[in-house]
PDB file of N, H, CA, C and O in Angstrom:
ATOM      1  N   UNK A   1       7.012  25.194  16.338  1.00  0.00           N
ATOM      2  CA  UNK A   1       8.336  24.577  16.394  1.00  0.00           C
ATOM      3  C   UNK A   1       9.035  24.847  15.056  1.00  0.00           C
ATOM      4  O   UNK A   1       8.448  24.643  13.993  1.00  0.00           O
ATOM      5  N   UNK A   2      10.277  25.301  15.114  1.00  0.00           N
ATOM      6  H   UNK A   2      10.754  25.467  15.978  1.00  0.00           H
ATOM      7  CA  UNK A   2      11.013  25.615  13.902  1.00  0.00           C
ATOM      8  C   UNK A   2      11.574  24.348  13.268  1.00  0.00           C
ATOM      9  O   UNK A   2      11.637  23.294  13.901  1.00  0.00           O
ATOM     10  N   UNK A   3      11.981  24.470  12.004  1.00  0.00           N
ATOM     11  H   UNK A   3      11.931  25.326  11.489  1.00  0.00           H
ATOM     12  CA  UNK A   3      12.568  23.327  11.288  1.00  0.00           C
ATOM     13  C   UNK A   3      13.830  22.840  11.995  1.00  0.00           C
ATOM     14  O   UNK A   3      14.070  21.637  12.096  1.00  0.00           O
ATOM     15  N   UNK A   4      14.640  23.795  12.486  1.00  0.00           N
ATOM     16  H   UNK A   4      14.445  24.772  12.403  1.00  0.00           H
ATOM     17  CA  UNK A   4      15.868  23.410  13.183  1.00  0.00           C
ATOM     18  C   UNK A   4      15.558  22.617  14.444  1.00  0.00           C
ATOM     19  O   UNK A   4      16.227  21.626  14.737  1.00  0.00           O
ATOM     20  N   UNK A   5      14.550  23.048  15.189  1.00  0.00           N
ATOM     21  H   UNK A   5      14.006  23.853  14.951  1.00  0.00           H
ATOM     22  CA  UNK A   5      14.159  22.330  16.399  1.00  0.00           C
ATOM     23  C   UNK A   5      13.674  20.932  16.054  1.00  0.00           C
ATOM     24  O   UNK A   5      14.008  19.968  16.744  1.00  0.00           O
ATOM     25  N   UNK A   6      12.888  20.816  14.990  1.00  0.00           N
ATOM     26  H   UNK A   6      12.617  21.599  14.429  1.00  0.00           H
ATOM     27  CA  UNK A   6      12.412  19.504  14.548  1.00  0.00           C
ATOM     28  C   UNK A   6      13.592  18.614  14.166  1.00  0.00           C
ATOM     29  O   UNK A   6      13.632  17.437  14.523  1.00  0.00           O
ATOM     30  N   UNK A   7      14.546  19.182  13.442  1.00  0.00           N
ATOM     31  H   UNK A   7      14.513  20.139  13.152  1.00  0.00           H
ATOM     32  CA  UNK A   7      15.716  18.414  13.019  1.00  0.00           C
ATOM     33  C   UNK A   7      16.516  17.907  14.204  1.00  0.00           C
ATOM     34  O   UNK A   7      17.044  16.796  14.163  1.00  0.00           O
ATOM     35  N   UNK A   8      16.613  18.701  15.258  1.00  0.00           N
ATOM     36  H   UNK A   8      16.184  19.604  15.291  1.00  0.00           H
ATOM     37  CA  UNK A   8      17.367  18.305  16.443  1.00  0.00           C
ATOM     38  C   UNK A   8      16.721  17.115  17.144  1.00  0.00           C
ATOM     39  O   UNK A   8      17.384  16.407  17.902  1.00  0.00           O
ATOM     40  N   UNK A   9      15.446  16.894  16.900  1.00  0.00           N
ATOM     41  H   UNK A   9      14.908  17.469  16.284  1.00  0.00           H
ATOM     42  CA  UNK A   9      14.739  15.790  17.524  1.00  0.00           C
ATOM     43  C   UNK A   9      14.778  14.509  16.676  1.00  0.00           C
ATOM     44  O   UNK A   9      14.341  13.451  17.130  1.00  0.00           O
ATOM     45  N   UNK A  10      15.294  14.605  15.457  1.00  0.00           N
ATOM     46  H   UNK A  10      15.649  15.464  15.088  1.00  0.00           H
ATOM     47  CA  UNK A  10      15.374  13.431  14.600  1.00  0.00           C
ATOM     48  C   UNK A  10      16.469  12.484  15.084  1.00  0.00           C
ATOM     49  O   UNK A  10      17.547  12.916  15.492  1.00  0.00           O
ATOM     50  N   UNK A  11      16.179  11.206  15.033  1.00  0.00           N
ATOM     51  H   UNK A  11      15.304  10.855  14.701  1.00  0.00           H
ATOM     52  CA  UNK A  11      17.236  10.231  15.294  1.00  0.00           C
ATOM     53  C   UNK A  11      18.116  10.158  14.048  1.00  0.00           C
ATOM     54  O   UNK A  11      17.744  10.647  12.981  1.00  0.00           O
ATOM     55  N   UNK A  12      19.272   9.548  14.197  1.00  0.00           N
ATOM     56  H   UNK A  12      19.574   9.150  15.063  1.00  0.00           H
ATOM     57  CA  UNK A  12      20.162   9.367  13.052  1.00  0.00           C
ATOM     58  C   UNK A  12      19.435   8.598  11.947  1.00  0.00           C
ATOM     59  O   UNK A  12      19.506   8.965  10.774  1.00  0.00           O
ATOM     60  N   UNK A  13      18.742   7.537  12.333  1.00  0.00           N
ATOM     61  H   UNK A  13      18.685   7.239  13.286  1.00  0.00           H
ATOM     62  CA  UNK A  13      18.063   6.693  11.356  1.00  0.00           C
ATOM     63  C   UNK A  13      16.956   7.447  10.626  1.00  0.00           C
ATOM     64  O   UNK A  13      16.766   7.263   9.424  1.00  0.00           O
ATOM     65  N   UNK A  14      16.230   8.290  11.348  1.00  0.00           N
ATOM     66  H   UNK A  14      16.385   8.439  12.324  1.00  0.00           H
ATOM     67  CA  UNK A  14      15.173   9.087  10.721  1.00  0.00           C
ATOM     68  C   UNK A  14      15.765  10.079   9.721  1.00  0.00           C
ATOM     69  O   UNK A  14      15.269  10.216   8.603  1.00  0.00           O
ATOM     70  N   UNK A  15      16.820  10.763  10.130  1.00  0.00           N
ATOM     71  H   UNK A  15      17.223  10.652  11.038  1.00  0.00           H
ATOM     72  CA  UNK A  15      17.459  11.740   9.250  1.00  0.00           C
ATOM     73  C   UNK A  15      18.045  11.056   8.025  1.00  0.00           C
ATOM     74  O   UNK A  15      17.918  11.567   6.912  1.00  0.00           O
ATOM     75  N   UNK A  16      18.681   9.914   8.213  1.00  0.00           N
ATOM     76  H   UNK A  16      18.784   9.499   9.116  1.00  0.00           H
ATOM     77  CA  UNK A  16      19.272   9.181   7.089  1.00  0.00           C
ATOM     78  C   UNK A  16      18.195   8.713   6.116  1.00  0.00           C
ATOM     79  O   UNK A  16      18.380   8.795   4.901  1.00  0.00           O
ATOM     80  N   UNK A  17      17.079   8.226   6.634  1.00  0.00           N
ATOM     81  H   UNK A  17      16.928   8.159   7.620  1.00  0.00           H
ATOM     82  CA  UNK A  17      15.995   7.755   5.770  1.00  0.00           C
ATOM     83  C   UNK A  17      15.394   8.912   4.971  1.00  0.00           C
ATOM     84  O   UNK A  17      15.129   8.772   3.777  1.00  0.00           O
ATOM     85  N   UNK A  18      15.180  10.047   5.624  1.00  0.00           N
ATOM     86  H   UNK A  18      15.395  10.161   6.594  1.00  0.00           H
ATOM     87  CA  UNK A  18      14.643  11.203   4.903  1.00  0.00           C
ATOM     88  C   UNK A  18      15.641  11.699   3.873  1.00  0.00           C
ATOM     89  O   UNK A  18      15.254  12.091   2.772  1.00  0.00           O
ATOM     90  N   UNK A  19      16.930  11.687   4.220  1.00  0.00           N
ATOM     91  H   UNK A  19      17.244  11.369   5.115  1.00  0.00           H
ATOM     92  CA  UNK A  19      17.964  12.097   3.282  1.00  0.00           C
ATOM     93  C   UNK A  19      17.973  11.182   2.057  1.00  0.00           C
ATOM     94  O   UNK A  19      18.097  11.658   0.928  1.00  0.00           O
ATOM     95  N   UNK A  20      17.843   9.884   2.273  1.00  0.00           N
ATOM     96  H   UNK A  20      17.742   9.498   3.189  1.00  0.00           H
ATOM     97  CA  UNK A  20      17.799   8.934   1.146  1.00  0.00           C
ATOM     98  C   UNK A  20      16.603   9.236   0.250  1.00  0.00           C
ATOM     99  O   UNK A  20      16.703   9.148  -0.974  1.00  0.00           O
ATOM    100  N   UNK A  21      15.476   9.590   0.854  1.00  0.00           N
ATOM    101  H   UNK A  21      15.394   9.661   1.848  1.00  0.00           H
ATOM    102  CA  UNK A  21      14.287   9.933   0.079  1.00  0.00           C
ATOM    103  C   UNK A  21      14.520  11.192  -0.746  1.00  0.00           C
ATOM    104  O   UNK A  21      14.117  11.262  -1.907  1.00  0.00           O
ATOM    105  N   UNK A  22      15.160  12.172  -0.155  1.00  0.00           N
ATOM    106  H   UNK A  22      15.488  12.115   0.788  1.00  0.00           H
ATOM    107  CA  UNK A  22      15.468  13.416  -0.872  1.00  0.00           C
ATOM    108  C   UNK A  22      16.385  13.119  -2.060  1.00  0.00           C
ATOM    109  O   UNK A  22      16.165  13.627  -3.160  1.00  0.00           O
ATOM    110  N   UNK A  23      17.391  12.312  -1.843  1.00  0.00           N
ATOM    111  H   UNK A  23      17.570  11.899  -0.950  1.00  0.00           H
ATOM    112  CA  UNK A  23      18.324  11.963  -2.916  1.00  0.00           C
ATOM    113  C   UNK A  23      17.593  11.236  -4.040  1.00  0.00           C
ATOM    114  O   UNK A  23      17.821  11.521  -5.216  1.00  0.00           O
ATOM    115  N   UNK A  24      16.723  10.305  -3.689  1.00  0.00           N
ATOM    116  H   UNK A  24      16.538  10.073  -2.734  1.00  0.00           H
ATOM    117  CA  UNK A  24      15.948   9.580  -4.708  1.00  0.00           C
ATOM    118  C   UNK A  24      15.118  10.536  -5.551  1.00  0.00           C
ATOM    119  O   UNK A  24      15.060  10.408  -6.773  1.00  0.00           O
ATOM    120  N   UNK A  25      14.475  11.495  -4.891  1.00  0.00           N
ATOM    121  H   UNK A  25      14.522  11.599  -3.897  1.00  0.00           H
ATOM    122  CA  UNK A  25      13.647  12.462  -5.625  1.00  0.00           C
ATOM    123  C   UNK A  25      14.499  13.324  -6.544  1.00  0.00           C
ATOM    124  O   UNK A  25      14.102  13.614  -7.673  1.00  0.00           O
ATOM    125  N   UNK A  26      15.669  13.734  -6.064  1.00  0.00           N
ATOM    126  H   UNK A  26      15.992  13.499  -5.147  1.00  0.00           H
ATOM    127  CA  UNK A  26      16.551  14.538  -6.910  1.00  0.00           C
ATOM    128  C   UNK A  26      17.054  13.729  -8.098  1.00  0.00           C
ATOM    129  O   UNK A  26      17.102  14.235  -9.219  1.00  0.00           O
ATOM    130  N   UNK A  27      17.428  12.478  -7.858  1.00  0.00           N
ATOM    131  H   UNK A  27      17.388  12.067  -6.947  1.00  0.00           H
ATOM    132  CA  UNK A  27      17.941  11.635  -8.937  1.00  0.00           C
ATOM    133  C   UNK A  27      16.865  11.289  -9.957  1.00  0.00           C
ATOM    134  O   UNK A  27      17.165  11.104 -11.137  1.00  0.00           O
ATOM    135  N   UNK A  28      15.614  11.200  -9.514  1.00  0.00           N
ATOM    136  H   UNK A  28      15.370  11.351  -8.556  1.00  0.00           H
ATOM    137  CA  UNK A  28      14.518  10.859 -10.415  1.00  0.00           C
ATOM    138  C   UNK A  28      14.224  11.989 -11.397  1.00  0.00           C
ATOM    139  O   UNK A  28      13.711  11.758 -12.492  1.00  0.00           O
ATOM    140  N   UNK A  29      14.555  13.210 -10.991  1.00  0.00           N
ATOM    141  H   UNK A  29      14.972  13.397 -10.101  1.00  0.00           H
ATOM    142  CA  UNK A  29      14.295  14.352 -11.860  1.00  0.00           C
ATOM    143  C   UNK A  29      12.816  14.669 -11.915  1.00  0.00           C
ATOM    144  O   UNK A  29      12.026  14.177 -11.109  1.00  0.00           O
ATOM    145  N   UNK A  30      12.459  15.493 -12.872  1.00  0.00           N
ATOM    146  H   UNK A  30      13.101  15.892 -13.527  1.00  0.00           H
ATOM    147  CA  UNK A  30      11.061  15.844 -13.053  1.00  0.00           C
ATOM    148  C   UNK A  30      10.557  16.925 -12.124  1.00  0.00           C
ATOM    149  O   UNK A  30       9.365  17.229 -12.126  1.00  0.00           O
ATOM    150  N   UNK A  31      11.437  17.512 -11.331  1.00  0.00           N
ATOM    151  H   UNK A  31      12.406  17.265 -11.330  1.00  0.00           H
ATOM    152  CA  UNK A  31      11.009  18.597 -10.442  1.00  0.00           C
ATOM    153  C   UNK A  31      11.466  19.922 -11.035  1.00  0.00           C
ATOM    154  O   UNK A  31      12.412  19.983 -11.822  1.00  0.00           O
ATOM    155  N   UNK A  32      10.784  20.959 -10.644  1.00  0.00           N
ATOM    156  H   UNK A  32      10.016  20.910 -10.006  1.00  0.00           H
ATOM    157  CA  UNK A  32      11.167  22.292 -11.109  1.00  0.00           C
ATOM    158  C   UNK A  32      12.487  22.695 -10.463  1.00  0.00           C
ATOM    159  O   UNK A  32      12.951  22.061  -9.515  1.00  0.00           O
ATOM    160  N   UNK A  33      13.066  23.734 -10.979  1.00  0.00           N
ATOM    161  H   UNK A  33      12.689  24.249 -11.749  1.00  0.00           H
ATOM    162  CA  UNK A  33      14.310  24.251 -10.408  1.00  0.00           C
ATOM    163  C   UNK A  33      14.099  24.642  -8.953  1.00  0.00           C
ATOM    164  O   UNK A  33      14.932  24.340  -8.098  1.00  0.00           O
ATOM    165  N   UNK A  34      12.995  25.308  -8.674  1.00  0.00           N
ATOM    166  H   UNK A  34      12.318  25.553  -9.368  1.00  0.00           H
ATOM    167  CA  UNK A  34      12.713  25.743  -7.300  1.00  0.00           C
ATOM    168  C   UNK A  34      12.559  24.543  -6.372  1.00  0.00           C
ATOM    169  O   UNK A  34      13.081  24.552  -5.257  1.00  0.00           O
ATOM    170  N   UNK A  35      11.849  23.514  -6.821  1.00  0.00           N
ATOM    171  H   UNK A  35      11.425  23.506  -7.727  1.00  0.00           H
ATOM    172  CA  UNK A  35      11.686  22.303  -6.015  1.00  0.00           C
ATOM    173  C   UNK A  35      13.027  21.604  -5.805  1.00  0.00           C
ATOM    174  O   UNK A  35      13.323  21.124  -4.711  1.00  0.00           O
ATOM    175  N   UNK A  36      13.821  21.552  -6.848  1.00  0.00           N
ATOM    176  H   UNK A  36      13.580  21.941  -7.737  1.00  0.00           H
ATOM    177  CA  UNK A  36      15.138  20.916  -6.746  1.00  0.00           C
ATOM    178  C   UNK A  36      16.026  21.640  -5.746  1.00  0.00           C
ATOM    179  O   UNK A  36      16.728  21.008  -4.958  1.00  0.00           O
ATOM    180  N   UNK A  37      15.993  22.963  -5.781  1.00  0.00           N
ATOM    181  H   UNK A  37      15.422  23.477  -6.422  1.00  0.00           H
ATOM    182  CA  UNK A  37      16.780  23.749  -4.826  1.00  0.00           C
ATOM    183  C   UNK A  37      16.303  23.506  -3.400  1.00  0.00           C
ATOM    184  O   UNK A  37      17.117  23.373  -2.486  1.00  0.00           O
ATOM    185  N   UNK A  38      14.983  23.447  -3.206  1.00  0.00           N
ATOM    186  H   UNK A  38      14.322  23.555  -3.948  1.00  0.00           H
ATOM    187  CA  UNK A  38      14.439  23.195  -1.873  1.00  0.00           C
ATOM    188  C   UNK A  38      14.842  21.803  -1.388  1.00  0.00           C
ATOM    189  O   UNK A  38      15.183  21.624  -0.219  1.00  0.00           O
ATOM    190  N   UNK A  39      14.801  20.823  -2.283  1.00  0.00           N
ATOM    191  H   UNK A  39      14.524  20.968  -3.233  1.00  0.00           H
ATOM    192  CA  UNK A  39      15.221  19.471  -1.922  1.00  0.00           C
ATOM    193  C   UNK A  39      16.706  19.451  -1.571  1.00  0.00           C
ATOM    194  O   UNK A  39      17.108  18.818  -0.595  1.00  0.00           O
ATOM    195  N   UNK A  40      17.515  20.140  -2.364  1.00  0.00           N
ATOM    196  H   UNK A  40      17.188  20.654  -3.157  1.00  0.00           H
ATOM    197  CA  UNK A  40      18.953  20.198  -2.101  1.00  0.00           C
ATOM    198  C   UNK A  40      19.219  20.804  -0.719  1.00  0.00           C
ATOM    199  O   UNK A  40      20.019  20.278   0.056  1.00  0.00           O
ATOM    200  N   UNK A  41      18.545  21.904  -0.425  1.00  0.00           N
ATOM    201  H   UNK A  41      17.896  22.331  -1.054  1.00  0.00           H
ATOM    202  CA  UNK A  41      18.727  22.558   0.877  1.00  0.00           C
ATOM    203  C   UNK A  41      18.307  21.631   2.012  1.00  0.00           C
ATOM    204  O   UNK A  41      18.979  21.557   3.040  1.00  0.00           O
ATOM    205  N   UNK A  42      17.194  20.927   1.822  1.00  0.00           N
ATOM    206  H   UNK A  42      16.648  20.988   0.987  1.00  0.00           H
ATOM    207  CA  UNK A  42      16.748  19.986   2.853  1.00  0.00           C
ATOM    208  C   UNK A  42      17.767  18.876   3.024  1.00  0.00           C
ATOM    209  O   UNK A  42      18.061  18.459   4.144  1.00  0.00           O
ATOM    210  N   UNK A  43      18.306  18.398   1.906  1.00  0.00           N
ATOM    211  H   UNK A  43      18.067  18.737   0.996  1.00  0.00           H
ATOM    212  CA  UNK A  43      19.334  17.360   1.966  1.00  0.00           C
ATOM    213  C   UNK A  43      20.557  17.823   2.746  1.00  0.00           C
ATOM    214  O   UNK A  43      21.125  17.058   3.525  1.00  0.00           O
ATOM    215  N   UNK A  44      20.960  19.061   2.541  1.00  0.00           N
ATOM    216  H   UNK A  44      20.498  19.683   1.907  1.00  0.00           H
ATOM    217  CA  UNK A  44      22.099  19.617   3.273  1.00  0.00           C
ATOM    218  C   UNK A  44      21.805  19.664   4.774  1.00  0.00           C
ATOM    219  O   UNK A  44      22.666  19.345   5.594  1.00  0.00           O
ATOM    220  N   UNK A  45      20.586  20.063   5.123  1.00  0.00           N
ATOM    221  H   UNK A  45      19.886  20.322   4.457  1.00  0.00           H
ATOM    222  CA  UNK A  45      20.202  20.104   6.540  1.00  0.00           C
ATOM    223  C   UNK A  45      20.252  18.702   7.149  1.00  0.00           C
ATOM    224  O   UNK A  45      20.781  18.505   8.243  1.00  0.00           O
ATOM    225  N   UNK A  46      19.701  17.751   6.432  1.00  0.00           N
ATOM    226  H   UNK A  46      19.271  17.912   5.543  1.00  0.00           H
ATOM    227  CA  UNK A  46      19.671  16.377   6.934  1.00  0.00           C
ATOM    228  C   UNK A  46      21.070  15.781   7.030  1.00  0.00           C
ATOM    229  O   UNK A  46      21.373  15.046   7.969  1.00  0.00           O
ATOM    230  N   UNK A  47      21.917  16.097   6.061  1.00  0.00           N
ATOM    231  H   UNK A  47      21.671  16.694   5.298  1.00  0.00           H
ATOM    232  CA  UNK A  47      23.302  15.627   6.117  1.00  0.00           C
ATOM    233  C   UNK A  47      23.985  16.194   7.363  1.00  0.00           C
ATOM    234  O   UNK A  47      24.782  15.508   8.003  1.00  0.00           O
ATOM    235  N   UNK A  48      23.675  17.436   7.702  1.00  0.00           N
ATOM    236  H   UNK A  48      23.028  17.993   7.182  1.00  0.00           H
ATOM    237  CA  UNK A  48      24.225  18.044   8.911  1.00  0.00           C
ATOM    238  C   UNK A  48      23.762  17.328  10.176  1.00  0.00           C
ATOM    239  O   UNK A  48      24.544  17.122  11.104  1.00  0.00           O
ATOM    240  N   UNK A  49      22.484  16.952  10.204  1.00  0.00           N
ATOM    241  H   UNK A  49      21.849  17.119   9.449  1.00  0.00           H
ATOM    242  CA  UNK A  49      21.954  16.204  11.344  1.00  0.00           C
ATOM    243  C   UNK A  49      22.703  14.883  11.488  1.00  0.00           C
ATOM    244  O   UNK A  49      23.134  14.518  12.582  1.00  0.00           O
ATOM    245  N   UNK A  50      22.853  14.174  10.375  1.00  0.00           N
ATOM    246  H   UNK A  50      22.504  14.471   9.486  1.00  0.00           H
ATOM    247  CA  UNK A  50      23.563  12.887  10.404  1.00  0.00           C
ATOM    248  C   UNK A  50      25.006  13.074  10.866  1.00  0.00           C
ATOM    249  O   UNK A  50      25.516  12.283  11.660  1.00  0.00           O
ATOM    250  N   UNK A  51      25.660  14.121  10.367  1.00  0.00           N
ATOM    251  H   UNK A  51      25.245  14.763   9.722  1.00  0.00           H
ATOM    252  CA  UNK A  51      27.050  14.354  10.747  1.00  0.00           C
ATOM    253  C   UNK A  51      27.179  14.650  12.234  1.00  0.00           C
ATOM    254  O   UNK A  51      28.123  14.193  12.878  1.00  0.00           O
ATOM    255  N   UNK A  52      26.240  15.410  12.781  1.00  0.00           N
ATOM    256  H   UNK A  52      25.473  15.782  12.258  1.00  0.00           H
ATOM    257  CA  UNK A  52      26.289  15.693  14.226  1.00  0.00           C
ATOM    258  C   UNK A  52      26.132  14.408  15.033  1.00  0.00           C
ATOM    259  O   UNK A  52      26.815  14.223  16.041  1.00  0.00           O
ATOM    260  N   UNK A  53      25.239  13.518  14.598  1.00  0.00           N
ATOM    261  H   UNK A  53      24.685  13.668  13.780  1.00  0.00           H
ATOM    262  CA  UNK A  53      25.088  12.231  15.287  1.00  0.00           C
ATOM    263  C   UNK A  53      26.383  11.428  15.209  1.00  0.00           C
ATOM    264  O   UNK A  53      26.825  10.854  16.204  1.00  0.00           O
ATOM    265  N   UNK A  54      26.985  11.391  14.029  1.00  0.00           N
ATOM    266  H   UNK A  54      26.626  11.857  13.221  1.00  0.00           H
ATOM    267  CA  UNK A  54      28.222  10.626  13.866  1.00  0.00           C
ATOM    268  C   UNK A  54      29.363  11.235  14.675  1.00  0.00           C
ATOM    269  O   UNK A  54      30.162  10.511  15.269  1.00  0.00           O
ATOM    270  N   UNK A  55      29.439  12.559  14.697  1.00  0.00           N
ATOM    271  H   UNK A  55      28.790  13.147  14.214  1.00  0.00           H
ATOM    272  CA  UNK A  55      30.469  13.221  15.502  1.00  0.00           C
ATOM    273  C   UNK A  55      30.281  12.911  16.984  1.00  0.00           C
ATOM    274  O   UNK A  55      31.250  12.675  17.705  1.00  0.00           O
ATOM    275  N   UNK A  56      29.029  12.914  17.430  1.00  0.00           N
ATOM    276  H   UNK A  56      28.242  13.106  16.844  1.00  0.00           H
ATOM    277  CA  UNK A  56      28.739  12.584  18.825  1.00  0.00           C
ATOM    278  C   UNK A  56      29.114  11.149  19.156  1.00  0.00           C
ATOM    279  O   UNK A  56      29.652  10.866  20.226  1.00  0.00           O
ATOM    280  N   UNK A  57      28.825  10.249  18.228  1.00  0.00           N
ATOM    281  H   UNK A  57      28.388  10.479  17.358  1.00  0.00           H
ATOM    282  CA  UNK A  57      29.180   8.843  18.440  1.00  0.00           C
ATOM    283  C   UNK A  57      30.696   8.679  18.510  1.00  0.00           C
ATOM    284  O   UNK A  57      31.210   7.934  19.344  1.00  0.00           O
ATOM    285  N   UNK A  58      31.404   9.377  17.632  1.00  0.00           N
ATOM    286  H   UNK A  58      30.986   9.982  16.954  1.00  0.00           H
ATOM    287  CA  UNK A  58      32.872   9.313  17.621  1.00  0.00           C
ATOM    288  C   UNK A  58      33.420   9.833  18.948  1.00  0.00           C
ATOM    289  O   UNK A  58      34.345   9.243  19.507  1.00  0.00           O
ATOM    290  N   UNK A  59      32.869  10.914  19.450  1.00  0.00           N
ATOM    291  H   UNK A  59      32.118  11.394  18.997  1.00  0.00           H
ATOM    292  CA  UNK A  59      33.333  11.474  20.725  1.00  0.00           C
ATOM    293  C   UNK A  59      33.096  10.485  21.863  1.00  0.00           C
ATOM    294  O   UNK A  59      33.944  10.339  22.744  1.00  0.00           O
ATOM    295  N   UNK A  60      31.961   9.815  21.851  1.00  0.00           N
ATOM    296  H   UNK A  60      31.273   9.934  21.136  1.00  0.00           H
ATOM    297  CA  UNK A  60      31.672   8.822  22.902  1.00  0.00           C
ATOM    298  C   UNK A  60      32.653   7.653  22.821  1.00  0.00           C
ATOM    299  O   UNK A  60      33.119   7.160  23.848  1.00  0.00           O
ATOM    300  N   UNK A  61      32.961   7.218  21.619  1.00  0.00           N
ATOM    301  H   UNK A  61      32.582   7.619  20.785  1.00  0.00           H
ATOM    302  CA  UNK A  61      33.923   6.119  21.443  1.00  0.00           C
ATOM    303  C   UNK A  61      35.297   6.545  21.930  1.00  0.00           C
ATOM    304  O   UNK A  61      35.973   5.797  22.636  1.00  0.00           O
ATOM    305  N   UNK A  62      35.709   7.748  21.552  1.00  0.00           N
ATOM    306  H   UNK A  62      35.160   8.356  20.978  1.00  0.00           H
ATOM    307  CA  UNK A  62      37.016   8.244  21.977  1.00  0.00           C
ATOM    308  C   UNK A  62      37.101   8.342  23.502  1.00  0.00           C
ATOM    309  O   UNK A  62      38.120   7.993  24.098  1.00  0.00           O
ATOM    310  N   UNK A  63      36.020   8.818  24.127  1.00  0.00           N
ATOM    311  H   UNK A  63      35.192   9.101  23.644  1.00  0.00           H
ATOM    312  CA  UNK A  63      35.997   8.916  25.600  1.00  0.00           C
ATOM    313  C   UNK A  63      36.087   7.539  26.229  1.00  0.00           C
ATOM    314  O   UNK A  63      36.825   7.345  27.195  1.00  0.00           O
ATOM    315  N   UNK A  64      35.347   6.584  25.693  1.00  0.00           N
ATOM    316  H   UNK A  64      34.747   6.742  24.909  1.00  0.00           H
ATOM    317  CA  UNK A  64      35.376   5.222  26.236  1.00  0.00           C
ATOM    318  C   UNK A  64      36.758   4.612  26.074  1.00  0.00           C
ATOM    319  O   UNK A  64      37.237   3.920  26.973  1.00  0.00           O
ATOM    320  N   UNK A  65      37.404   4.858  24.946  1.00  0.00           N
ATOM    321  H   UNK A  65      37.015   5.420  24.216  1.00  0.00           H
ATOM    322  CA  UNK A  65      38.754   4.329  24.737  1.00  0.00           C
ATOM    323  C   UNK A  65      39.736   4.929  25.712  1.00  0.00           C
ATOM    324  O   UNK A  65      40.594   4.223  26.241  1.00  0.00           O
ATOM    325  N   UNK A  66      39.624   6.230  25.961  1.00  0.00           N
ATOM    326  H   UNK A  66      38.926   6.803  25.531  1.00  0.00           H
ATOM    327  CA  UNK A  66      40.518   6.893  26.892  1.00  0.00           C
ATOM    328  C   UNK A  66      40.361   6.334  28.297  1.00  0.00           C
ATOM    329  O   UNK A  66      41.346   6.172  29.017  1.00  0.00           O
ATOM    330  N   UNK A  67      39.142   6.043  28.685  1.00  0.00           N
ATOM    331  H   UNK A  67      38.342   6.174  28.100  1.00  0.00           H
ATOM    332  CA  UNK A  67      38.889   5.504  30.025  1.00  0.00           C
ATOM    333  C   UNK A  67      39.479   4.110  30.173  1.00  0.00           C
ATOM    334  O   UNK A  67      39.969   3.763  31.248  1.00  0.00           O
ATOM    335  N   UNK A  68      39.443   3.303  29.114  1.00  0.00           N
ATOM    336  H   UNK A  68      39.045   3.585  28.241  1.00  0.00           H
ATOM    337  CA  UNK A  68      39.990   1.955  29.207  1.00  0.00           C
ATOM    338  C   UNK A  68      41.508   1.961  29.180  1.00  0.00           C
ATOM    339  O   UNK A  68      42.136   1.013  29.651  1.00  0.00           O
ATOM    340  N   UNK A  69      42.111   3.019  28.635  1.00  0.00           N
ATOM    341  H   UNK A  69      41.600   3.789  28.253  1.00  0.00           H
ATOM    342  CA  UNK A  69      43.561   3.122  28.583  1.00  0.00           C
ATOM    343  C   UNK A  69      44.148   3.628  29.884  1.00  0.00           C
ATOM    344  O   UNK A  69      45.353   3.510  30.108  1.00  0.00           O
ATOM    345  N   UNK A  70      43.318   4.188  30.742  1.00  0.00           N
ATOM    346  H   UNK A  70      42.339   4.284  30.560  1.00  0.00           H
ATOM    347  CA  UNK A  70      43.827   4.754  32.014  1.00  0.00           C
ATOM    348  C   UNK A  70      44.106   3.693  33.033  1.00  0.00           C
ATOM    349  O   UNK A  70      44.536   4.002  34.145  1.00  0.00           O
TER     350      UNK A  70
END
């Protein structure tokens, strides 16, 4: 299973929690440049997962609002 496939299976809460962990590790420092770059890239991936969940939620809300206005 690829990383992208794994990410698609994460819930919003799981992705957000992992993202918070990545941010904590980056803020704590003490990692090599290579590790920091890998953490940054992972953080970007997780932020994308969270954004897709939020975009999906927004679309569902918009659809529900449209149905109630009809």
